[in-house]
C-alpha positions in Angstrom: -0.1 -0.2 -0.1 1.2 3.6 -1.0 1.1 6.5 2.0 1.7 9.6 1.9 2.8 11.4 5.1 4.2 15.0 6.0 7.4 15.0 7.6 6.5 16.4 10.9 3.9 13.0 11.4 6.6 10.8 9.4 9.2 11.6 12.4 6.8 10.8 15.1 5.8 7.4 13.4 9.0 6.5 12.2 9.5 3.1 14.1 5.9 1.8 12.7 6.7 3.1 9.3 9.7 1.1 9.1 7.9 -1.9 10.4 5.1 -1.6 7.8 7.4 -1.2 5.0 9.6 -4.3 6.0 6.7 -6.3 7.2 4.2 -5.6 5.0 5.6 -4.2 1.9 4.0 -0.8 2.4 5.5 2.6 0.4 5.8 5.6 2.0 6.1 9.1 0.4 7.5 11.9 2.6 6.1 15.3 2.0 7.7 18.4 2.8 5.5 21.4 2.8 3.0 19.7 0.8 5.4 18.3 -1.9 6.7 14.7 -2.2 10.6 15.2 -0.9 11.4 11.3 -0.1 10.3 7.8 -0.4 10.6 4.6 1.9 10.2 1.3 0.3 10.9 -2.0 1.0 14.8 -3.0 0.4 13.9 -5.8 -2.4 12.5 -2.7 -4.4 15.3 -0.6 -3.7 17.7 -3.5 -4.8 15.7 -4.2 -8.0 15.8 -0.3 -8.9 19.5 -0.3 -8.2 20.2 -3.2 -10.3 18.1 -1.8 -13.4 20.0 1.5 -12.9 23.4 -0.4 -13.0 21.8 -2.5 -16.4 21.1 0.7 -18.1 24.3 2.4 -17.1 25.8 -0.8 -18.6 24.1 -0.5 -21.7 25.0 3.2 -22.0 29.0 2.3 -21.8 28.7 -0.4 -24.3 26.8 2.1 -26.4 29.6 4.4 -26.1 32.4 1.6 -26.4 30.7 0.5 -29.8 30.4 4.1 -31.1 33.8 6.3 -30.3 33.7 8.9 -32.8 30.2 8.7 -33.9 27.8 11.0 -34.3 26.3 12.2 -30.9 22.9 12.6 -32.0 22.7 9.1 -33.4 24.6 7.6 -29.8 21.6 9.3 -27.9 19.1 7.9 -30.4 20.7 3.9 -29.5 20.5 5.2 -25.9 17.2 6.0 -25.8 16.4 2.8 -27.6 18.0 0.9 -25.0 16.1 2.6 -22.4 12.7 1.9 -23.7 13.9 -1.7 -24.3 14.9 -2.2 -20.6 11.7 -0.2 -19.5 9.4 -2.4 -21.6 11.3 -5.8 -20.0 10.5 -4.1 -16.4 7.1 -4.0 -17.4 6.8 -7.4 -18.5 
């Protein structure tokens, strides 16, 4: 379950928020002055995000190596294509 909570209330409930995230898989968005400022998510979600981010950077590095001296616009097009593919895989 996703919940939004102001920073003052989050501070008061921090221990129970951590328990709900860890044991129930809840997600929290912490608001500061009514605007989203941070998210608290289960570790498996965070680790998955890290892994996906690293995969994206690996693809970018690979494209850069394969296209040294190439037109930057062409390289950017390939990077964007790789990004779309990763997002499509993630959605499946």
